[in-house]
C-alpha positions in Angstrom: 132.8 111.1 98.7 130.3 110.8 101.5 127.4 113.2 101.6 126.4 114.5 105.1 123.0 113.7 106.4 120.8 116.4 107.6 119.8 116.6 111.3 116.2 115.5 110.4 117.6 112.5 108.4 119.9 111.6 111.3 117.1 111.6 113.8 114.9 109.6 111.5 117.6 107.0 110.7 118.2 106.6 114.5 114.5 105.6 114.9 113.8 101.9 114.6 112.7 101.2 111.0 113.6 98.7 108.4 115.6 99.5 105.2 114.6 98.2 101.8 117.9 97.4 100.1 118.0 97.5 96.3 120.8 95.6 94.4 121.2 95.1 90.7 120.5 91.6 89.2 122.6 90.3 86.4 119.9 91.3 83.9 119.7 94.8 85.2 116.5 94.4 87.2 116.2 95.4 90.9 116.4 92.8 93.6 114.7 94.2 96.8 115.2 93.0 100.4 114.0 94.2 103.8 116.9 94.7 106.0 117.9 95.6 109.6 120.3 98.6 109.5 122.0 101.0 112.0 123.6 104.3 111.5 127.2 104.2 112.7 128.7 107.2 114.5 130.5 108.3 111.3 127.3 108.3 109.2 127.9 104.8 107.6 124.9 102.6 107.3 125.6 99.1 108.6 123.9 96.0 107.6 124.7 92.3 107.8 123.6 89.3 105.8 124.3 85.6 104.9 126.8 85.1 102.0 124.8 82.6 99.9 121.9 85.1 99.2 121.3 86.8 95.9 122.0 90.3 97.2 125.6 89.2 98.1 126.1 87.8 94.6 124.8 91.0 93.1 127.0 93.2 95.3 130.1 91.1 94.4 129.4 91.8 90.8 128.3 95.4 91.2 128.7 97.2 94.6 126.3 100.0 93.7 123.2 99.9 96.0 120.4 102.0 97.2 118.4 101.8 100.3 115.1 103.4 101.4 113.9 103.8 104.9 110.3 104.9 105.1 107.6 105.5 107.7 104.3 106.6 106.0 105.1 109.5 103.9 108.5 110.3 105.5 111.5 108.7 104.0 115.3 108.8 103.5 116.8 107.1 100.4 120.6 106.7 100.1 122.6 105.6 97.1 126.2 104.6 97.2 128.9 102.0 96.8 128.8 99.4 99.5 131.9 97.8 101.1 131.5 94.1 101.8 133.5 93.2 104.9 134.4 89.6 105.7 136.4 90.3 108.9 134.8 88.1 111.5 135.4 90.5 114.4 133.6 93.4 112.5 130.8 91.0 111.3 130.3 89.9 115.1 130.4 93.5 116.3 127.9 94.6 113.7 125.5 91.6 114.5 125.7 92.4 118.2 124.7 96.0 117.5 121.9 95.2 115.1 120.4 92.5 117.4 120.6 94.9 120.3 118.9 97.6 118.1 116.0 95.3 116.9 115.4 92.7 119.6 114.3 94.0 123.0 114.1 90.7 125.0 117.5 89.3 126.2 116.6 85.6 125.8 115.5 86.4 122.2 118.7 88.3 121.6 120.7 85.3 122.8 118.6 82.9 120.4 119.3 85.3 117.4 123.0 85.5 118.3 123.3 81.8 118.5 121.6 81.3 115.1 123.3 84.1 113.4 126.9 83.3 114.6 126.5 79.8 113.0 125.8 81.3 109.7 128.4 82.4 107.1 127.8 86.1 107.0 129.3 89.4 105.6 129.0 92.9 106.9 127.7 95.7 104.5 128.9 99.2 105.2 127.4 102.0 103.0 128.8 105.5 102.8 126.1 107.9 101.8 127.0 109.3 98.3 123.5 110.5 97.4 120.7 111.3 99.8 117.1 112.1 99.2 114.7 112.9 102.0 111.1 113.8 102.7 109.6 114.8 105.9 106.0 116.0 105.8 
């Protein structure tokens, strides 16, 4: 069941930050990765990654993840079960939105799009099941 985000958390997550994604390695230790993310209109956290990476192997085995988005002492951390989506239309849509969010220059956007669309990728959609926030 999705947990609603507070107005402060929504505003913070719509700012341009990076998320630290935590997946669980086979031995139970954490695997941490900086990620681009965006907040979808329905409150879903959207990310995208290459399929050959360790985080994808971990998610296939155990889809429970956590992310933390921080800026100085302010942060939002979210735990939940992530959906791994392999539908190419959704992956491309998400990539376009992520690239537009993080890359300002149009020529650079085109280069990122050309590179990313040549890679075998998956979309990651996280519904917020548990949320912690701090805004000082």
